[in-house]
N, CA, C and O of each residue as an XYZ file, in Angstrom:
616
protein
N       0.843     -1.173      0.000
C       0.000      0.000      0.000
C       0.885      1.231      0.000
O       1.823      1.314      0.792
N       0.610      2.172     -0.857
C       1.404      3.394     -0.966
C       2.876      3.080     -1.169
O       3.741      3.747     -0.602
N       3.164      2.058     -1.983
C       4.539      1.704     -2.295
C       5.183      0.790     -1.282
O       6.349      0.429     -1.434
N       4.461      0.411     -0.263
C       4.991     -0.469      0.776
C       4.185     -1.766      0.788
O       3.026     -1.782      0.372
N       4.793     -2.853      1.264
C       4.011     -4.086      1.397
C       2.810     -3.858      2.314
O       2.878     -3.089      3.273
N       1.737     -4.525      2.005
C       0.531     -4.404      2.821
C       0.785     -5.018      4.191
O       1.581     -5.948      4.320
N       0.108     -4.498      5.215
C       0.240     -5.112      6.532
C      -0.306     -6.531      6.482
O      -1.141     -6.843      5.633
N       0.154     -7.389      7.377
C      -0.353     -8.765      7.372
C      -1.876     -8.764      7.493
O      -2.455     -7.961      8.225
N      -2.484     -9.643      6.789
C      -3.940     -9.731      6.833
C      -4.448    -10.434      5.594
O      -3.678    -10.879      4.743
N      -5.724    -10.519      5.518
C      -6.362    -11.229      4.419
C      -6.434    -10.347      3.183
O      -6.776     -9.168      3.269
N      -6.110    -10.925      2.037
C      -6.222    -10.213      0.772
C      -7.604    -10.461      0.181
O      -8.260    -11.457      0.486
N      -8.024     -9.548     -0.659
C      -9.318     -9.687     -1.319
C      -9.198    -10.671     -2.479
O      -8.174    -10.678     -3.162
N     -10.202    -11.495     -2.723
C     -10.172    -12.380     -3.888
C     -10.460    -11.588     -5.164
O     -11.128    -10.554     -5.123
N      -9.956    -12.075     -6.289
C     -10.163    -11.379     -7.556
C     -11.645    -11.185     -7.854
O     -12.025    -10.145     -8.394
N     -12.487    -12.148     -7.521
C     -13.909    -12.005     -7.857
C     -14.546    -10.821     -7.124
O     -15.566    -10.306     -7.581
N     -13.978    -10.377     -6.007
C     -14.455     -9.182     -5.313
C     -14.332     -7.971     -6.241
O     -15.278     -7.199     -6.391
N     -13.163     -7.812     -6.859
C     -12.944     -6.695     -7.778
C     -13.749     -6.871     -9.057
O     -14.364     -5.923     -9.545
N     -13.746     -8.070     -9.592
C     -14.435     -8.313    -10.865
C     -15.934     -8.044    -10.754
O     -16.526     -7.467    -11.666
N     -16.545     -8.450     -9.659
C     -17.984     -8.181     -9.464
C     -18.265     -6.680     -9.526
O     -19.254     -6.256    -10.125
N     -17.406     -5.887     -8.914
C     -17.595     -4.440     -8.916
C     -17.344     -3.838    -10.292
O     -18.044     -2.914    -10.707
N     -16.357     -4.356    -10.990
C     -16.079     -3.870    -12.348
C     -17.233     -4.185    -13.296
O     -17.564     -3.368    -14.156
N     -17.836     -5.335    -13.154
C     -18.974     -5.723    -14.001
C     -20.201     -4.890    -13.652
O     -20.900     -4.421    -14.550
N     -20.475     -4.698    -12.371
C     -21.712     -4.038    -11.931
C     -21.680     -2.519    -12.058
O     -22.741     -1.896    -12.105
N     -20.524     -1.916    -12.115
C     -20.429     -0.451    -12.134
C     -21.196      0.126    -13.317
O     -21.302     -0.499    -14.373
N     -21.718      1.310    -13.125
C     -22.416      2.027    -14.190
C     -21.522      3.124    -14.745
O     -21.382      3.263    -15.961
N     -20.924      3.894    -13.866
C     -20.035      4.985    -14.281
C     -18.602      4.638    -13.905
O     -18.322      4.220    -12.782
N     -17.716      4.817    -14.849
C     -16.294      4.570    -14.653
C     -15.568      5.879    -14.931
O     -15.969      6.636    -15.816
N     -14.524      6.145    -14.196
C     -13.690      7.318    -14.453
C     -12.424      6.863    -15.147
O     -11.768      5.921    -14.704
N     -12.080      7.538    -16.241
C     -10.835      7.237    -16.938
C      -9.906      8.438    -16.816
O     -10.351      9.585    -16.781
N      -8.617      8.155    -16.753
C      -7.600      9.204    -16.726
C      -6.587      8.891    -17.818
O      -6.028      7.796    -17.877
N      -6.364      9.882    -18.685
C      -5.385      9.770    -19.764
C      -4.460     10.974    -19.682
O      -4.690     11.899    -18.904
N      -3.419     10.948    -20.487
C      -2.513     12.098    -20.555
C      -2.172     12.362    -22.008
O      -1.945     11.437    -22.788
N      -2.138     13.646    -22.360
C      -1.821     14.045    -23.723
C      -0.325     14.084    -23.973
O       0.469     13.725    -23.103
N       0.055     14.520    -25.160
C       1.468     14.533    -25.543
C       2.346     15.357    -24.605
O       3.516     15.030    -24.407
N       1.797     16.413    -24.033
C       2.571     17.252    -23.117
C       2.512     16.740    -21.679
O       3.101     17.340    -20.780
N       1.798     15.626    -21.460
C       1.695     15.051    -20.127
C       0.565     15.604    -19.285
O       0.408     15.212    -18.128
N      -0.229     16.512    -19.845
C      -1.338     17.088    -19.081
C      -2.416     16.037    -18.857
O      -2.868     15.416    -19.819
N      -2.838     15.822    -17.623
C      -3.849     14.788    -17.340
C      -5.244     15.226    -17.789
O      -5.557     16.414    -17.865
N      -6.055     14.233    -18.079
C      -7.444     14.462    -18.463
C      -8.272     13.337    -17.858
O      -8.005     12.163    -18.117
N      -9.278     13.682    -17.052
C     -10.171     12.696    -16.434
C     -11.592     12.975    -16.878
O     -11.994     14.120    -17.085
N     -12.345     11.880    -17.020
C     -13.758     12.050    -17.348
C     -14.497     10.759    -17.047
O     -13.894      9.685    -17.057
N     -15.800     10.847    -16.778
C     -16.591      9.638    -16.592
C     -17.018      9.069    -17.944
O     -17.269      9.814    -18.891
N     -17.095      7.768    -18.022
C     -17.583      7.090    -19.226
C     -18.465      5.917    -18.807
O     -18.384      5.428    -17.680
N     -19.290      5.489    -19.720
C     -19.983      4.215    -19.579
C     -19.097      3.160    -20.217
O     -18.328      3.455    -21.133
N     -19.204      1.940    -19.737
C     -18.406      0.877    -20.317
C     -18.844     -0.479    -19.793
O     -19.784     -0.589    -19.006
N     -18.145     -1.503    -20.244
C     -18.435     -2.871    -19.815
C     -17.126     -3.593    -19.522
O     -16.135     -3.442    -20.236
N     -17.151     -4.372    -18.459
C     -16.025     -5.233    -18.123
C     -16.344     -6.610    -18.686
O     -17.325     -7.240    -18.290
N     -15.517     -7.068    -19.603
C     -15.664     -8.380    -20.225
C     -14.423     -9.213    -19.895
O     -13.464     -8.669    -19.348
N     -14.408    -10.494    -20.201
C     -13.254    -11.325    -19.833
C     -11.899    -10.800    -20.320
O     -10.873    -11.083    -19.702
N     -11.883    -10.043    -21.415
C     -10.592     -9.562    -21.930
C     -10.214     -8.173    -21.418
O      -9.135     -7.680    -21.748
N     -11.073     -7.525    -20.618
C     -10.741     -6.223    -20.056
C     -11.916     -5.265    -20.093
O     -13.066     -5.682    -20.236
N     -11.622     -3.979    -19.962
C     -12.638     -2.929    -19.903
C     -12.823     -2.305    -21.280
O     -11.859     -1.883    -21.918
N     -14.071     -2.253    -21.728
C     -14.436     -1.690    -23.029
C     -15.214     -0.398    -22.827
O     -16.095     -0.322    -21.971
N     -14.888      0.611    -23.614
C     -15.643      1.859    -23.604
C     -15.472      2.533    -24.958
O     -14.631      2.139    -25.767
N     -16.284      3.554    -25.184
C     -16.189      4.324    -26.412
C     -16.166      5.794    -26.049
O     -16.858      6.230    -25.129
N     -15.371      6.552    -26.776
C     -15.318      7.990    -26.542
C     -14.814      8.686    -27.790
O     -14.045      8.117    -28.565
N     -15.243      9.891    -27.973
C     -14.760     10.699    -29.083
C     -14.176     12.008    -28.561
O     -14.019     12.970    -29.313
N     -13.863     12.036    -27.287
C     -13.437     13.266    -26.625
C     -11.931     13.460    -26.681
O     -11.221     12.821    -27.458
N     -11.472     14.367    -25.829
C     -10.042     14.600    -25.640
C      -9.341     13.283    -25.306
O      -8.186     13.081    -25.681
N     -10.028     12.400    -24.611
C      -9.438     11.105    -24.256
C      -9.002     10.335    -25.498
O      -7.944      9.706    -25.491
N      -9.791     10.375    -26.550
C      -9.433      9.679    -27.791
C      -8.160     10.265    -28.385
O      -7.284      9.526    -28.835
N      -8.055     11.580    -28.387
C      -6.817     12.209    -28.886
C      -5.626     11.823    -28.021
O      -4.552     11.512    -28.537
N      -5.816     11.841    -26.702
C      -4.725     11.463    -25.809
C      -4.286     10.026    -26.041
O      -3.089      9.743    -26.093
N      -5.244      9.117    -26.180
C      -4.906      7.704    -26.357
C      -4.209      7.441    -27.688
O      -3.494      6.448    -27.827
N      -4.408      8.314    -28.656
C      -3.729      8.118    -29.941
C      -2.225      8.359    -29.835
O      -1.462      7.900    -30.686
N      -1.797      9.074    -28.798
C      -0.360      9.325    -28.616
C       0.211      8.678    -27.362
O       1.427      8.532    -27.240
N      -0.658      8.287    -26.427
C      -0.203      7.677    -25.182
C      -1.269      6.692    -24.723
O      -2.331      7.097    -24.250
N      -0.992      5.418    -24.859
C      -1.983      4.380    -24.580
C      -2.182      4.101    -23.093
O      -3.079      3.341    -22.727
N      -1.365      4.701    -22.234
C      -1.501      4.467    -20.792
C      -2.810      5.061    -20.289
O      -3.202      6.160    -20.679
N      -3.481      4.308    -19.410
C      -4.785      4.743    -18.900
C      -5.001      4.171    -17.516
O      -4.503      3.099    -17.174
N      -5.759      4.917    -16.729
C      -6.236      4.438    -15.443
C      -7.756      4.499    -15.482
O      -8.342      5.471    -15.959
N      -8.383      3.443    -14.973
C      -9.843      3.367    -14.881
C     -10.168      3.119    -13.415
O      -9.588      2.229    -12.794
N     -11.085      3.895    -12.860
C     -11.493      3.593    -11.489
C     -12.990      3.773    -11.337
O     -13.646      4.468    -12.113
N     -13.502      3.123    -10.310
C     -14.932      3.175    -10.031
C     -15.228      4.386     -9.154
O     -14.314      5.043     -8.654
N     -16.500      4.670     -8.978
C     -16.896      5.864     -8.237
C     -16.690      5.758     -6.730
O     -16.465      6.768     -6.064
N     -16.763      4.577     -6.201
C     -16.745      4.421     -4.754
C     -15.384      4.744     -4.150
O     -14.350      4.304     -4.653
N     -15.394      5.509     -3.077
C     -14.200      5.735     -2.288
C     -14.134      4.803     -1.096
O     -13.177      4.839     -0.323
N     -15.165      3.959     -0.946
C     -15.205      2.990      0.160
C     -14.796      1.593     -0.279
O     -14.087      0.894      0.445
N     -15.239      1.187     -1.457
C     -14.851     -0.099     -2.034
C     -14.146      0.227     -3.350
O     -14.765      0.303     -4.412
N     -12.845      0.415     -3.245
C     -12.052      0.981     -4.329
C     -11.544     -0.101     -5.271
O     -11.027     -1.133     -4.842
N     -11.705      0.160     -6.564
C     -11.102     -0.673     -7.611
C     -10.484      0.292     -8.621
O     -11.168      1.148     -9.182
N      -9.179      0.137     -8.842
C      -8.436      0.975     -9.778
C      -7.713      0.056    -10.754
O      -6.973     -0.836    -10.342
N      -7.928      0.275    -12.042
C      -7.283     -0.511    -13.097
C      -6.218      0.360    -13.753
O      -6.499      1.480    -14.180
N      -5.003     -0.154    -13.830
C      -3.939      0.507    -14.585
C      -3.595     -0.377    -15.769
O      -3.441     -1.589    -15.617
N      -3.475      0.218    -16.942
C      -3.149     -0.585    -18.112
C      -2.976      0.265    -19.345
O      -2.651      1.450    -19.274
N      -3.202     -0.370    -20.480
C      -3.107      0.313    -21.760
C      -4.417      0.144    -22.509
O      -5.110     -0.864    -22.369
N      -4.738      1.147    -23.301
C      -5.953      1.111    -24.105
C      -5.560      1.069    -25.575
O      -4.637      1.757    -26.011
N      -6.273      0.259    -26.316
C      -6.054      0.237    -27.766
C      -7.407      0.339    -28.452
O      -8.405     -0.217    -27.994
N      -7.409      1.057    -29.552
C      -8.626      1.166    -30.340
C      -8.867     -0.161    -31.033
O      -7.946     -0.753    -31.596
N     -10.102     -0.623    -30.992
C     -10.486     -1.891    -31.608
C     -11.460     -1.584    -32.732
O     -12.439     -0.863    -32.540
N     -11.183     -2.140    -33.907
C     -12.018     -1.852    -35.080
C     -12.626     -3.106    -35.705
O     -13.472     -2.996    -36.593
N     -12.216     -4.292    -35.263
C     -12.732     -5.496    -35.928
C     -14.175     -5.756    -35.503
O     -14.535     -5.636    -34.332
N     -14.981     -6.115    -36.492
C     -16.424     -6.257    -36.302
C     -16.811     -7.283    -35.232
O     -17.667     -6.971    -34.404
N     -16.223     -8.502    -35.201
C     -16.646     -9.454    -34.161
C     -16.426     -8.923    -32.736
O     -17.276     -9.115    -31.867
N     -15.296     -8.263    -32.500
C     -15.027     -7.713    -31.161
C     -15.986     -6.579    -30.835
O     -16.473     -6.479    -29.708
N     -16.261     -5.720    -31.818
C     -17.192     -4.614    -31.590
C     -18.605     -5.128    -31.322
O     -19.321     -4.574    -30.487
N     -19.008     -6.191    -32.032
C     -20.331     -6.784    -31.780
C     -20.426     -7.289    -30.345
O     -21.441     -7.078    -29.681
N     -19.375     -7.957    -29.860
C     -19.388     -8.479    -28.484
C     -19.507     -7.333    -27.476
O     -20.249     -7.435    -26.499
N     -18.779     -6.254    -27.715
C     -18.864     -5.109    -26.825
C     -20.275     -4.526    -26.840
O     -20.845     -4.258    -25.782
N     -20.836     -4.332    -28.019
C     -22.168     -3.738    -28.151
C     -23.250     -4.619    -27.542
O     -24.212     -4.111    -26.966
N     -23.101     -5.934    -27.663
C     -24.085     -6.855    -27.086
C     -24.123     -6.768    -25.566
O     -25.168     -7.014    -24.963
N     -23.014     -6.427    -24.941
C     -22.980     -6.253    -23.486
C     -23.396     -4.837    -23.089
O     -24.103     -4.654    -22.098
N     -22.972     -3.860    -23.837
C     -23.180     -2.439    -23.526
C     -24.655     -2.045    -23.645
O     -25.205     -1.426    -22.734
N     -25.291     -2.397    -24.751
C     -26.677     -1.986    -24.994
C     -27.632     -2.371    -23.886
O     -28.319     -1.499    -23.354
N     -27.707     -3.649    -23.511
C     -28.627     -4.041    -22.439
C     -28.257     -3.450    -21.076
O     -29.137     -3.130    -20.278
N     -26.966     -3.307    -20.814
C     -26.547     -2.772    -19.510
C     -27.103     -1.375    -19.286
O     -27.563     -1.053    -18.191
N     -27.061     -0.543    -20.324
C     -27.489      0.847    -20.198
C     -28.856      1.116    -20.817
O     -29.328      2.253    -20.815
N     -29.497      0.067    -21.350
C     -30.736      0.241    -22.097
C     -30.526      1.333    -23.142
O     -31.343      2.240    -23.304
N     -29.400      1.211    -23.844
C     -28.971      2.208    -24.828
C     -28.276      1.469    -25.968
O     -27.055      1.314    -25.962
N     -29.052      1.017    -26.937
C     -28.469      0.200    -28.002
C     -27.388      0.932    -28.805
O     -27.570      2.079    -29.215
N     -26.300      0.268    -29.014
C     -25.233      0.743    -29.885
C     -24.861     -0.406    -30.820
O     -25.113     -1.573    -30.522
N     -24.266     -0.059    -31.937
C     -23.899     -1.072    -32.925
C     -22.604     -0.668    -33.617
O     -22.287      0.518    -33.710
N     -21.862     -1.649    -34.099
C     -20.667     -1.324    -34.878
C     -21.045     -0.631    -36.179
O     -22.089     -0.918    -36.765
N     -20.204      0.268    -36.617
C     -20.394      0.923    -37.904
C     -19.460      0.264    -38.922
O     -18.499     -0.397    -38.528
N     -19.717      0.426    -40.201
C     -18.807     -0.121    -41.215
C     -17.390      0.453    -41.109
O     -16.430     -0.170    -41.562
N     -17.263      1.639    -40.511
C     -15.958      2.285    -40.366
C     -15.144      1.727    -39.198
O     -13.980      2.088    -39.024
N     -15.755      0.844    -38.394
C     -15.030      0.267    -37.267
C     -15.126      1.069    -35.988
O     -14.234      1.002    -35.143
N     -16.203      1.831    -35.835
C     -16.490      2.533    -34.590
C     -17.806      1.978    -34.063
O     -18.333      1.012    -34.614
N     -18.342      2.574    -33.008
C     -19.664      2.195    -32.517
C     -20.526      3.449    -32.488
O     -20.025      4.552    -32.270
N     -21.827      3.273    -32.711
C     -22.739      4.415    -32.744
C     -24.114      4.004    -32.257
O     -24.499      2.838    -32.343
N     -24.855      4.991    -31.740
C     -26.239      4.745    -31.354
C     -27.133      4.943    -32.581
O     -26.629      5.160    -33.683
N     -28.439      4.872    -32.400
C     -29.364      4.941    -33.537
C     -29.342      6.297    -34.236
O     -29.740      6.394    -35.397
N     -28.888      7.340    -33.555
C     -28.812      8.660    -34.187
C     -27.501      8.858    -34.953
O     -27.315      9.864    -35.637
N     -26.594      7.878    -34.826
C     -25.295      7.999    -35.480
C     -24.217      8.578    -34.588
O     -23.064      8.701    -35.002
N     -24.589      8.942    -33.345
C     -23.612      9.487    -32.404
C     -22.774      8.357    -31.829
O     -23.306      7.327    -31.414
N     -21.479      8.549    -31.807
C     -20.606      7.531    -31.248
C     -19.160      7.888    -31.460
O     -18.808      9.053    -31.643
N     -18.339      6.884    -31.435
C     -16.913      7.117    -31.612
C     -16.149      5.818    -31.581
O     -16.741      4.739    -31.631
N     -14.840      5.913    -31.501
C     -14.030      4.710    -31.481
C     -14.246      3.918    -30.189
O     -14.580      4.480    -29.146
N     -14.049      2.621    -30.284
C     -14.152      1.738    -29.118
C     -12.749      1.362    -28.678
O     -11.858      1.145    -29.499
N     -12.570      1.287    -27.370
C     -11.271      0.963    -26.783
C     -11.386     -0.233    -25.854
O     -12.391     -0.426    -25.170
N     -10.336     -1.020    -25.852
C     -10.192     -2.122    -24.908
C      -9.022     -1.793    -24.005
O      -7.905     -1.584    -24.477
N      -9.275     -1.745    -22.709
C      -8.220     -1.522    -21.727
C      -7.754     -2.889    -21.234
O      -8.522     -3.649    -20.645
N      -6.492     -3.180    -21.485
C      -5.877     -4.408    -20.997
C      -5.191     -4.082    -19.679
O      -4.267     -3.269    -19.646
N      -5.633     -4.708    -18.592
C      -5.057     -4.348    -17.298
C      -3.628     -4.881    -17.136
O      -3.296     -5.983    -17.575
N      -2.810     -4.067    -16.498
C      -1.464     -4.469    -16.089
C      -1.496     -4.765    -14.583
O      -0.882     -5.714    -14.096
N      -2.237     -3.911    -13.871
C      -2.407     -4.077    -12.421
C      -3.775     -3.541    -12.037
O      -4.275     -2.581    -12.623
N      -4.365     -4.182    -11.042
C      -5.628     -3.716    -10.469
C      -5.417     -3.640     -8.964
O      -4.892     -4.566     -8.344
N      -5.839     -2.514     -8.389
C      -5.727     -2.312     -6.959
C      -7.127     -2.280     -6.363
O      -8.059     -1.777     -6.991
N      -7.279     -2.807     -5.172
C      -8.570     -2.760     -4.509
C      -8.419     -2.764     -3.010
O      -7.482     -3.346     -2.464
N      -9.359     -2.104     -2.345
C      -9.461     -2.204     -0.903
C     -10.897     -1.894     -0.525
O     -11.622     -1.208     -1.245
N     -11.279     -2.415      0.617
C     -12.657     -2.202      1.052
C     -12.698     -1.099      2.103
O     -11.713     -0.388      2.302
N     -13.822     -0.960      2.766
C     -14.041      0.142      3.703
C     -12.889      0.268      4.687
O     -12.306     -0.728      5.116
N     -12.577      1.487      5.029
C     -11.499      1.802      5.972
C     -10.135      1.334      5.492
O      -9.223      1.131      6.293
N      -9.997      1.163      4.171
C      -8.740      0.765      3.543
C      -8.193     -0.544      4.113
O      -6.982     -0.727      4.234
N      -9.098     -1.438      4.457
C      -8.652     -2.748      4.932
C      -8.483     -3.677      3.738
O      -9.059     -3.450      2.674
N      -7.717     -4.686      3.919
C      -7.461     -5.707      2.897
C      -6.936     -5.117      1.587
O      -7.435     -5.488      0.524
N      -5.958     -4.220      1.618
C      -5.439     -3.684      0.349
C      -4.826     -4.809     -0.473
O      -4.026     -5.600      0.028
N      -5.213     -4.866     -1.734
C      -4.795     -5.969     -2.599
C      -4.391     -5.429     -3.956
O      -4.992     -4.488     -4.476
N      -3.359     -6.043     -4.522
C      -2.930     -5.722     -5.887
C      -2.913     -7.024     -6.676
O      -2.315     -8.019     -6.266
N      -3.594     -6.985     -7.829
C      -3.560     -8.118     -8.758
C      -2.735     -7.678     -9.959
O      -2.910     -6.564    -10.452
N      -1.853     -8.521    -10.430
C      -1.045     -8.182    -11.611
C      -1.389     -9.142    -12.732
O      -1.781    -10.287    -12.505
N      -1.230     -8.639    -13.956
C      -1.599     -9.390    -15.149
C      -0.421     -9.407    -16.081
O       0.261     -8.393    -16.231
N      -0.159    -10.543    -16.718
C       0.929    -10.656    -17.685
C       0.576     -9.953    -18.964
O      -0.589     -9.677    -19.249
N       1.586     -9.674    -19.714
C       1.382     -8.979    -20.991
C       1.004     -9.950    -22.057
O       0.790     -9.556    -23.203
């Protein structure tokens, strides 16, 4: 915790974090542009077996085009889950269909892949889709007990 080994105690199981990542409605992403200036914003997204999927056409998309590093965290300050990893734009139709099939029902907001390899709603509003591959996930529950770090291979 804070760069030091956690105090002795029980660690959280991965399914504790995964349940929260799947159930979350609003996720906060943090990116940095070419000059290193940070940019944070809330997004909707879905946690699938291969990582966190979201779509954006904002400053975040411009930042990710030059720096793929990203942090994703949930809203809760009591049951904290923070994902550190890299984001890549995904354009292949089968992957976009899988993302849209999870995203639409979750938010009652249908989206679909476009022929250009982005995702859009029925009005045509949308943008590129990103997959965040986690490198590390941090979690702790109320009162910062059971601080846990999960690491993922490349």
